[in-house]
C-alpha positions as a printed Julia matrix, in Angstrom:
98×3 Matrix{Float64}:
 138.45  -93.03  -50.67
 140.22  -92.22  -53.92
 138.19  -92.64  -57.12
 140.06  -93.05  -60.39
 139.25  -90.33  -62.85
 137.32  -91.29  -65.98
 136.64  -89.93  -69.44
 134.23  -87.01  -69.17
 135.13  -86.06  -65.59
 135.47  -82.34  -64.87
 138.94  -81.89  -63.36
 141.4   -79.25  -62.21
 145.2   -79.3   -62.03
 146.43  -79.11  -58.43
 149.61  -77.12  -59.17
 149.23  -75.42  -62.58
 152.4   -73.33  -62.24
 154.4   -76.54  -62.44
 153.31  -76.94  -66.07
 152.78  -73.33  -67.15
 154.57  -70.74  -65.01
 152.24  -67.85  -65.92
 149.11  -69.87  -65.14
 146.6   -69.3   -62.32
 144.48  -72.4   -63.05
 143.99  -75.25  -65.51
 140.53  -76.84  -65.68
 138.72  -79.03  -68.18
 137.15  -82.35  -69.09
 139.04  -85.63  -69.42
 139.19  -86.69  -73.07
 141.28  -89.86  -72.66
 142.78  -92.0   -69.92
 145.76  -94.16  -70.82
 148.39  -96.15  -68.94
 152.09  -95.59  -69.6
 154.87  -97.25  -67.59
 152.38  -98.34  -64.93
 151.02  -94.81  -64.37
 147.64  -93.43  -65.42
 147.81  -90.4   -67.69
 144.95  -88.04  -68.57
 144.52  -86.0   -71.7
 142.14  -83.16  -71.04
 140.69  -80.3   -73.0
 142.23  -77.71  -70.73
 141.33  -74.09  -70.22
 144.3   -72.24  -68.74
 143.68  -69.07  -66.82
 146.18  -66.32  -66.26
 146.08  -62.68  -65.3
 145.19  -60.67  -68.38
 143.38  -63.5   -70.2
 143.37  -67.22  -70.75
 143.63  -69.76  -73.52
 142.49  -73.29  -74.34
 144.74  -76.16  -75.33
 144.78  -79.92  -74.75
 147.09  -80.96  -71.91
 148.36  -84.39  -70.82
 149.59  -85.18  -67.32
 149.68  -87.87  -64.67
 146.43  -88.56  -62.87
 147.96  -87.59  -59.49
 148.35  -84.01  -60.76
 144.58  -83.62  -61.15
 141.59  -83.47  -58.86
 137.88  -83.95  -59.47
 135.84  -80.75  -59.53
 132.6   -81.11  -57.62
 129.34  -79.24  -58.04
 127.61  -77.59  -60.96
 129.09  -74.67  -62.85
 126.99  -71.52  -62.5
 126.89  -71.27  -66.31
 125.06  -74.62  -66.4
 122.03  -73.53  -64.35
 119.13  -71.17  -64.99
 116.24  -70.0   -62.81
 114.04  -69.34  -65.85
 111.54  -72.09  -66.76
 111.97  -73.43  -70.28
 115.62  -72.43  -70.61
 118.67  -74.74  -70.68
 119.82  -75.35  -67.12
 116.41  -74.99  -65.48
 116.14  -78.75  -64.82
 119.52  -78.64  -63.05
 118.34  -75.66  -60.98
 115.26  -77.65  -59.92
 117.42  -80.69  -59.04
 119.72  -78.59  -56.87
 116.76  -76.85  -55.21
 115.11  -80.19  -54.38
 118.37  -81.46  -52.87
 118.22  -78.49  -50.46
 114.59  -79.2   -49.56
 112.87  -76.64  -51.78
């Protein structure tokens, strides 16, 4: 079932070359959701990747152009007790039965 995207969701753009021809990916967090002409539009803090380097810039597009990213970014977990991300590591480990 389709879930409407909300502020704070971690999203990706399904076809980034449609918006930026030199782009390999556009990912980011939803900053705002607004309705225009009956369609839902998202403004996201987008990080655009491309060969040779990337850049960050806000981007606005229709909700249908985006998908919800699932999982936890590797940069958000740590295996070292007492460090940021360790609690998330423990949560993931418990979900796998460890």
